[in-house]
N, C-alpha and C positions, 0 to 999 in steps of 0.2 A: 763383356757382355753389358749390354745397355739396357736399363728399363724402361718400359714403354707406360709413361704416365702423362696423362693430358695436363698440361702445364697451366696454373693459373696466371691470367693478365689482367693484373689490377690496374693497371693504367690504360687499358683499351678505353678507346673512346664509344659512347652509345650501345654501353653494357645492357642496358634496358632499351627496348622498342622506344622510337620518339614520340609515339603518338600514345597517349593514356589508354585509348580504347584498346590497346594491344597487350596492357600489362596483364590483364585478368582474364580467364574465360569468359564468355558471353553468358553463361548461367551463373556466375559467382553471385553471391549474397550480396556482394557492395553494389552491383548494379543494380539489384532488385531494389533495394533500399533507395538508391537515388531515384530510381523509375516511380517508388510508392510516394517520396515526399513532393515530388513534382506535382502528384496528383492530390496534395494535402491542402487544405485551406489555413494559411499560416497568418492570417490577418491580425491574429491577437499578438502575435510574435511582432509583427511590422509595427502596431500601436506604441511601442515603447522607444520608438526612434525618431528623429527630428525630419521634417520632410523638405528643409530649408537646404540640405545640404551641406550646412555648415558644422564646424567641429571636425575631431579625427575620424578618419574612417573607420568603419567597424568591419568585423567579419560578417557576411551575408548568414542572416537568420536562417536560409534556407541550405545552408554549408553547416551551420551548427546543430542544427536540427538533424540532419543527416549523419553527421558525425556522432552524436549521443544515441541516436535510434540504432546505428550499426554497432557502437560500443556496448550498449546494453543488450542488444542480441547475443554478443557473445560473451556476456558477462562479466566485461570491463567495465567498472563504473568509476575506479578513481581517478581523479583529473589529472593527477600526475603521471598514471598507467597509459592514460589516452594521449597525453602530451607526448609520451615516450614513444608510443606506438605509431604516431603521426610522423616521426621520423625513420624509424626501421620497419615497419609492416608496409609493405606495397599496398594493400588493400585501403588503409587507412589514409595512405596518400593519394590513391584515387578519389576517395572521399572527399579530401580536403583540396584536391587539385594542385597538389604541391605545396600549399600553405602550411604552416606551422603554427596553429594556436597554442598559446602557453596553458600550463595548468591553472593559473590564476582567471584567464580569459573564460575557461569551459567552466571552471566554478561559479563564477560571477554570471554567466549566462545560464547556468542551470538554476542558481538561486533568483535572479532578477525576474526570469519569466516562470516561475513557480506555477502560477494558474494556468499559463499558456500551455504548459507541458502536457496538462491532462488532457486536451485537445488531441492527443496523439492517440489515447485510446479510443475515442469518437472516430477520428479518422480512419483507425485500424477497423472497426465494424464496418464502414462505410465500403474498404476495400475489400474486404471479408464478404459482404452482401451482395456486391458485384460477380463475385465466385459461386455464389450459391451455399457460404459456408453459415449463415446468420438463422439458419430453420430453428426455431425455439419451441417446438411442439412439447420437447421433454429437456428440463435443466435440472441440474443438481446445484446446490448451496453447500457450502462448506468454508471452514475459517482456518488460517494457519498463522501460528505465532511468528512474527518477525523481529529480530532483534534491532534495538534502537541504538543510535551512536552515544550510549552512555553506560557506564559501568553500574554496575548493582552496589557497589561500595560507596556510590555517592549519594545514597539515600540517607535522609538525615530527619530526625523528629522535628515537631514544630519547636520544641524548646532550643534544641541546638541552633535551628535557623534564626530563631529570633535573636541568640546571642551572636551568631556570626554579623547577622546585619547591625546589631548595634555597633559590634567591634569595627566594621566595616566602615561607618559613619563616623567614628570616633577617630579612626586611623586618617578618614580624608579630611577630617576638621583640623588634626594635627598638622597635617602634610599642608594644607591651606596656610596655616598661622606660621609655619617655619618658612614657607616660601615668600609669604607677605614681609615677613620679618628680613629676610635674605634679599629680596627684589626689589620690595614695594611695589610702584606701579608698573614696573619694567615687565616685559615678557619674557619669560626664560625659555630655556631649549628644550627639546624633546625631554619627557622623562626619563628616568632610568629605566633598565629593563625589568626591573623588580616590580614597578609599578605600572607595567604595561598590561593591558588585559584586565585590569582592575574593574573597569567600568562594565566589562560584558559580564564580569562574575558577579559583580554586584547586581546588575539586570538578572541575571539568572537565579539569585537567591531570593531577590524580591518577588519575582514570578512564582517562585515555589513556594514562598511564605503568603503570597495571595490566594494561591491554590488551596493551602490546608485552610485557611482562613475562609474560605468560599464553602469547602466542604462542612466544615464545622458548623456555619450558618445555614447551611441546608439540612444538616441533621437537627439542629435546633429547633428550625422551623417546622420540621417533620414531626418531631417529638411532641412540639407544642400542640399541633394539630391533632396527633393521638391521644393525648391527655384531654382535650378538649371533646373528643369522640366518646371518650371513656366517661367523662364526666356526664355528658348528655345521655348514655345508656344507662347511667346508674340513676339520673333522676328519672328516666322512664320506667325504672323497675322499681324505683323506691327504696333501692336498699343498694350497699356496695357489691362492686364485683369481685370475684374470688380471685386469688392469686396475688402477688406481688405488683405494686404500682411501678411502672416502667421507670427505669434509671435516664438522668439525661444523659446527652450523649458524652460529656465530659467526665462522668461519673463510672462509663462501662470500664469494664477490665479491658486493657489494651488499648485504650483512648489515647495515653500518654506516649504510646509507642508506635502510633500512626507515623508512616513516614513517605517522603516524597523525594524525588530524584533532583539534587541540584543542578546536575549538568543539562538534563531534559525533563522539564518538572511535569510534562505532560505524557510522558511514557510510564509505563505500570510494569511492575513485576508479574510475569506469565509463568504458569506453570506448562511445562512441556513433557513429553515422553522422555527426555533425559535430564530433566531436572528445570530450575528455575531461569529464566532469562530475564534482562530489562527490555521491554520492548511493547509492541503493539499487536492487536490481533487484525490481521488483515483477511477479508472476507473476498470472496470470488462466487460469482455464479457463471456455470459453462454448458455448451449445450453439447449434443451427440458428436459433434465436430471436435470437442473439447476446446472450441473459440470462448473466451472469457467475454460474457454479453453484459455483466455487471461487477464492479470492485470498489470497494470502500475500506477505509481504514478506521477502527474504533480503538478506545483505550480501555473498553470494557474486557476482563479475563475471560467471561465464557460467552458462549455464543446466543444464550437465551434470548436477549434482547435484540437479536439481528435479523430476526425472522422476516419482520413486517418490512423496516428500514432497507432492506436487501431487495424485497420484490418491489418496492417503491423506487429504489436504484435500479434497476434493470429495465424496468418500465421507462424511465427517464432516459438512460443511455441509449436505448433502442430509437425513443422518439428523437433524440439528438443526431442519431446517424441516419434519420430518415427511413427507418425500418418499420412497417406498419403492424407487423406481426407482434404479436404479444404470446409470452408463455402458457402452454395449455395445462401443463402437467409439471410440479416441480417434488424434487426429492431432499430431504433433507434427514440429517443423523440426529440422534436422541438429544443431544445438545442443544437443540431448537425447540423441545417439547415441553409444553406446559398449558395449564387448563387455559389461562389467558391467551398466550398464542393461538389457540386453536379457537378460541371462541370469537377473537378478532379477524379469523378469515370469513370474506363475504363473497359475494357472487361475481365480483370483478376480479378476486384473485385467482390465480391457477389452481387447480385441482392439485392439493397439497397431500404428498406421502410422508410423513415423520414418523421415524422410527422411536418407539416409547422406551427401549432398552437395547442391549445387544443382541441384535436378530440372528448372527452366526450360534450364538451359545441358548438363545431361548426360541422354540419353534413353537411351542404350545402358547394359545392365547394368554393375556395377561389374566384375564378373568380364571384360567385353571380348566377352562371348559369350553369346547366348540357349542355349534350350534348357536339358536337365536338369544341375542344379548337382552338383560333384562332392563327393563323400562326406565329405571333410575341409573343407568350407565352414564359414567362421567365420559368427558370428550376423550378425555387421554384412553380410556377404556375402547371406544368406537375407534380410534385411530390405531389402536394397537390391533385390532379385530382387522381394518382394513389391509393394515400391511404383514398381516399373518397370514392371511388365506393365499391359495396357491397363487393367483394372479396378482396379488399385492406382493408376493414373496418376488417372482419372477420379473416385475417392474423394479423393485427396490434395489435389487441386485444391479442394476445397471447403474447406480450412481457410482460406486467405486472406479468404474471405467471412463464416467464422465469427467470427476472432478478431481480425485486422487491423482490420475497423471498430471495435470496441469501444475499441482503444488511440486509433484517429483521432478517435472522438467526446468521449472524456474530454481529449485533449491539444488537438486544433485546435478539436473545436466547443465546449469548455468552458474551454479555456485551462487546464488542470491538468496541469502539467509540474513539480510538486515538491511537496514536502511542507512544512507550515507549522509543525511542532514536531519537535523534535530527538529523537533515540534510537530503536533499532530498533522496540520496542513503540508508540511515539507513530505512529512511520509505518506500522507494521502497522494499526492502528486507525484510521489516517485512509484508508489504503488499502481498508479495507473499508468505511467510509463512502463513498468515492467510487463503489466498484463498487455498494454497495446503491442508492445515488441513480441510477446509470446503469441499474439494473434498474427502479427506479421509473419513469424518463423512459421507458423501453421499454413498461412497462405504462399509461402515461398515454396514449401514441401509439396504443397499441392500442383502447384506451377511446374516442378519438376516431374510429379508423376505424371501430369497430364501430358508432358512433353515426351514421356518415355517412348511412345508409339511415333513420335514424329521428332525432327529435329528441334532442339529447344530454339526460341526465340523472345526476346524481351517482350513480343506481344502476347505469348502464351500465360501470362500473369493473370489474365482475366480482368485487368484494371484499365485497358485501353491506354496502355502507355503510348 
């Protein structure tokens, strides 16, 4: 009795179709990404290359951009994982047309074109606009904490950093003296492994020290201004003000325990629902199609100071994408509510609905009664009445359907919970790339939905491929 099995023939020629066009179905995400990149203005990437043709040949920017965009769409961001996928994943091989960029090339391209990669977000808005997905009559704002490429255990106090920096310079001086005694004026070989990376470590510690010194100088300046205002008020009244005189920043409790991260000095300790992380506060504004129309990264732990910067950032990103429409109504949670924020809203800003507390648990007005507000009501009380009435509650409930799924799709769907590169500028560049690929995925799914009633074609994306 013989078994009836399909025998594998690993020596068979042309195991894959000879044409790349036949390797993937026509509606595959890889083809969509290639079509989108063809429509993008990549002049910012070309600016970093020589125009005379001299030097070693580089991978084409269009190929590298498509590779990064496709990888980020799948949540694959490690340069080594991307390199591995280029060898074993058919879709990645289609993207690269059979070329195999190594992880060093991928990492250097991402670092070299840090500013240019932010244009992917603008390009995604242009493409979404062609499909009618960038209406901004109603938008929602929120922030999410993203982990930095740094450990919380790398946080150090100013005293510790000063001691470490002094030790580094002392070690460097001792090493120089030892090398001079051994080699004289001759040039030695490459330093031993124990000394490699010391320059980068010294740079990071120096940046951390400068950051702490800058923050202390700003606190001292603010303290002196406060003392001057206090003295002027005392002179006006002709008597001393009640209460203790404000302490100098260095004399306050916990001042000596103030820390900064020596791996990524610009990152901060952030509070999340699951505890504390070393990271950044990533802000986003999304419309009713869950398309991100504004994206920025801040190192501030809370959202209080981000309301107006994000309104401005959204206006700028829409203008850069050639979209004339501006947000009409904006929804934000209680983290953005303050008297100062509400007072700064003017007629050029969207009609803003900001929660003043947990709207699920508190249905009654903040003043404790309904009816007409008293004449001396604060702006927070007026806003509370605005979002507490029937129409306001109905509108505000849409916030969780606009912005919350965006973060869920990024963090849980694509498993992107932190940044791969260090520094606020690098994190901001990567956040815009993350949001840009989020928008492209929305556009891709729209294209598939539009093609449900008719055969899919690469013309169905709405981007005139």
